Structures are given as C-alpha cells and as structure tokens.
Backbone bond lengths (Angstrom), bond angles and torsions (degrees), N, CA, C in turn:
res aa  C-N    CA-C-N  psi(-1)  N-CA   C-N-CA  omega(-1)  CA-C   N-CA-C  phi
1 M - - - 1.443 - - 1.533 107.90 -
2 P 1.299 118.41 132.08 1.469 120.94 -179.52 1.526 111.40 -59.74
3 T 1.325 115.23 147.42 1.462 121.98 -177.81 1.517 112.47 -56.49
4 L 1.334 117.21 -39.19 1.459 119.75 -179.75 1.522 111.75 -62.39
5 Q 1.324 116.92 -39.54 1.467 119.87 178.71 1.523 110.66 -65.88
6 I 1.336 116.66 -40.15 1.457 120.34 179.21 1.523 109.73 -64.03
7 S 1.323 116.98 -44.20 1.459 120.48 178.88 1.521 111.32 -60.15
8 K 1.317 116.96 -41.78 1.471 120.46 178.75 1.526 110.20 -65.15
9 Q 1.315 116.41 -41.94 1.464 119.47 179.22 1.530 110.27 -60.96
10 K 1.319 116.19 -42.60 1.461 119.45 179.20 1.529 110.64 -62.42
11 R 1.325 116.83 -44.76 1.460 120.08 178.80 1.527 111.02 -61.59
12 D 1.331 116.50 -41.50 1.471 120.59 179.06 1.527 111.03 -62.53
13 I 1.321 116.11 -41.91 1.469 120.24 -179.79 1.528 110.06 -66.76
14 I 1.322 116.98 -43.91 1.465 120.42 178.58 1.522 110.09 -59.74
15 S 1.303 116.56 -44.20 1.464 120.93 178.75 1.520 110.79 -60.79
16 W 1.318 116.53 -44.12 1.464 121.52 179.97 1.528 110.72 -62.53
17 V 1.341 116.34 -44.79 1.463 120.54 -178.31 1.528 110.46 -63.84
18 T 1.313 117.42 -39.35 1.472 119.19 -178.36 1.529 111.82 -65.92
19 R 1.311 117.80 -21.76 1.467 121.01 178.91 1.529 112.90 -91.97
20 L 1.317 118.27 -8.12 1.457 121.47 -176.90 1.517 111.78 -65.06
21 E 1.316 115.58 139.14 1.462 122.38 176.09 1.528 111.14 -115.74
22 D 1.325 116.95 -14.59 1.463 122.56 -175.86 1.535 110.25 -74.85
23 R 1.339 116.40 106.81 1.467 121.17 -176.17 1.530 112.15 -63.63
24 K 1.331 116.98 -37.53 1.471 119.78 -179.85 1.527 110.79 -64.99
25 L 1.319 116.11 -44.29 1.460 119.88 179.11 1.523 110.60 -64.68
26 L 1.327 116.82 -41.81 1.464 120.33 177.89 1.530 110.70 -61.20
27 A 1.328 116.80 -40.84 1.464 120.34 179.06 1.522 110.55 -63.79
28 K 1.326 117.49 -42.44 1.462 120.93 177.69 1.519 111.33 -62.93
29 L 1.322 116.08 -44.74 1.461 120.00 178.38 1.524 110.79 -62.00
30 H 1.321 116.82 -40.80 1.459 120.77 179.67 1.524 111.02 -63.69
31 R 1.326 116.67 -44.83 1.468 119.83 177.84 1.523 110.56 -58.83
32 E 1.325 116.16 -45.35 1.469 120.79 -179.23 1.529 111.13 -63.66
33 A 1.321 116.26 -41.12 1.458 121.06 -177.09 1.527 112.41 -71.19
34 T 1.319 117.13 -23.96 1.465 119.66 -176.46 1.524 113.28 -101.63
35 L 1.327 117.72 5.26 1.457 120.17 175.33 1.524 109.13 -66.04
36 P 1.314 116.62 142.32 1.476 117.89 177.12 1.527 110.68 -65.44
37 N 1.313 115.74 141.82 1.471 120.39 179.50 1.518 112.49 -67.68
38 D 1.308 115.97 -21.69 1.459 119.44 -178.24 1.525 112.49 -97.24
39 E 1.323 115.68 24.78 1.459 120.25 -179.83 1.529 109.96 -56.96
40 V 1.305 116.28 135.24 1.456 122.10 -178.23 1.519 109.48 -77.94
41 I 1.308 115.41 133.64 1.463 121.17 175.99 1.524 107.16 -100.73
42 H 1.309 115.83 124.44 1.460 120.44 -179.21 1.526 109.11 -94.54
43 L 1.316 115.35 124.60 1.456 121.15 -179.19 1.517 110.05 -104.15
44 S 1.318 115.21 145.20 1.459 120.25 175.41 1.530 108.46 -75.62
45 P 1.317 117.34 163.42 1.464 119.72 176.58 1.534 112.34 -57.28
46 V 1.312 117.24 -36.99 1.469 120.86 179.28 1.527 110.05 -65.97
47 Q 1.336 117.44 -42.43 1.462 120.82 178.37 1.529 110.84 -63.24
48 R 1.329 117.13 -41.75 1.473 120.94 177.55 1.528 110.64 -61.39
49 E 1.329 115.63 -43.02 1.462 120.26 179.53 1.529 110.88 -62.35
50 M 1.322 117.08 -42.53 1.461 120.79 179.41 1.526 110.96 -63.32
51 I 1.319 117.39 -39.36 1.465 120.81 178.18 1.519 109.94 -64.49
52 E 1.324 117.32 -44.37 1.470 120.39 178.90 1.525 111.10 -63.32
53 M 1.330 117.19 -39.95 1.467 120.55 177.41 1.523 110.23 -62.89
54 S 1.335 116.60 -40.66 1.463 120.70 179.24 1.522 111.02 -65.02
55 K 1.321 116.72 -43.49 1.470 120.57 177.60 1.526 110.37 -60.01
56 N 1.321 115.81 -42.04 1.465 120.92 179.21 1.531 110.85 -63.91
57 D 1.325 117.10 -41.34 1.467 121.04 177.60 1.526 110.52 -60.96
58 I 1.316 116.64 -45.03 1.467 120.45 179.93 1.520 110.19 -63.44
59 K 1.322 116.27 -46.60 1.470 121.62 -179.70 1.524 111.70 -57.50
60 N 1.328 116.82 -35.34 1.463 121.80 -176.96 1.529 113.82 -98.16
61 G 1.320 116.02 13.36 1.460 120.02 174.33 1.509 115.47 74.93
62 R 1.313 117.41 14.74 1.469 120.78 179.20 1.529 108.65 -89.10
63 I 1.327 114.50 73.43 1.458 121.05 -179.09 1.523 109.02 -130.63
64 V 1.323 115.48 159.26 1.460 122.11 179.24 1.526 106.48 -132.14
65 S 1.322 116.48 134.80 1.463 119.72 178.77 1.529 109.01 -69.41
66 E 1.321 114.71 160.12 1.463 119.52 177.96 1.526 110.26 -61.11
67 E 1.327 115.63 -39.36 1.473 120.10 179.29 1.529 110.84 -60.97
68 E 1.330 116.69 -45.47 1.461 120.44 179.11 1.521 111.09 -65.43
69 L 1.311 116.26 -39.81 1.461 120.37 178.53 1.521 110.81 -62.23
70 N 1.342 116.70 -41.90 1.466 120.39 177.63 1.524 111.40 -62.42
71 K 1.335 117.05 -39.32 1.470 120.40 177.04 1.510 110.90 -62.71
72 R 1.331 115.92 -45.09 1.476 120.63 179.93 1.526 110.49 -62.72
73 D 1.328 116.33 -42.34 1.465 120.04 178.47 1.524 110.53 -60.97
74 A 1.329 115.52 -44.72 1.473 119.65 -179.00 1.527 110.53 -61.68
75 Q 1.312 117.77 -41.47 1.469 121.15 178.63 1.527 110.99 -65.57
76 W 1.287 116.11 -40.24 1.459 120.52 -177.32 1.528 110.84 -70.47
77 L 1.345 116.26 -37.97 1.451 119.85 -176.33 1.528 113.48 -76.10
78 Y 1.329 116.60 -26.97 1.467 118.19 -173.95 1.477 112.96 -116.52
C-alpha cells in the first residue's frame, strides 16, 4: 500500500478515535494498543505440526505459485 494511503488511513483512524464516546470501545482499543509487540503466540500441537509440514514442503520444492494456484482454483470452481 502506498505510503500516502497509509498516512491518510492513520489520520482517519486518529480522527475517528478522538470523536469516540463509547468508554468500553475506548478501553478495548487502549488494551490492544498497549499490548507488547513481542507478545508470545501459543500454538497448538496441530498448528506446530502444520508449520513443520509446510517447512518440509518448501525445503523439498513442493510449492505452487500464486498464479498456478489461481488457475487451479478457477478450474475447480467452474
């Protein structure tokens, strides 16, 4: 996304937040905004297994380009 669009989006969001009156929504936004960026994400054993399978597929060249995937989707859908 171009930098100018991102800057406009940020300004729009700031403007929207300054007009908010809903205390619950403001509290939720504040909690979200103050979460540490390095928050640990806990994965289930199934999620870990899927990540390892994906890494193995990449390592062994079992990948499909986005273009090829779109072609396959189009064939499957129609």
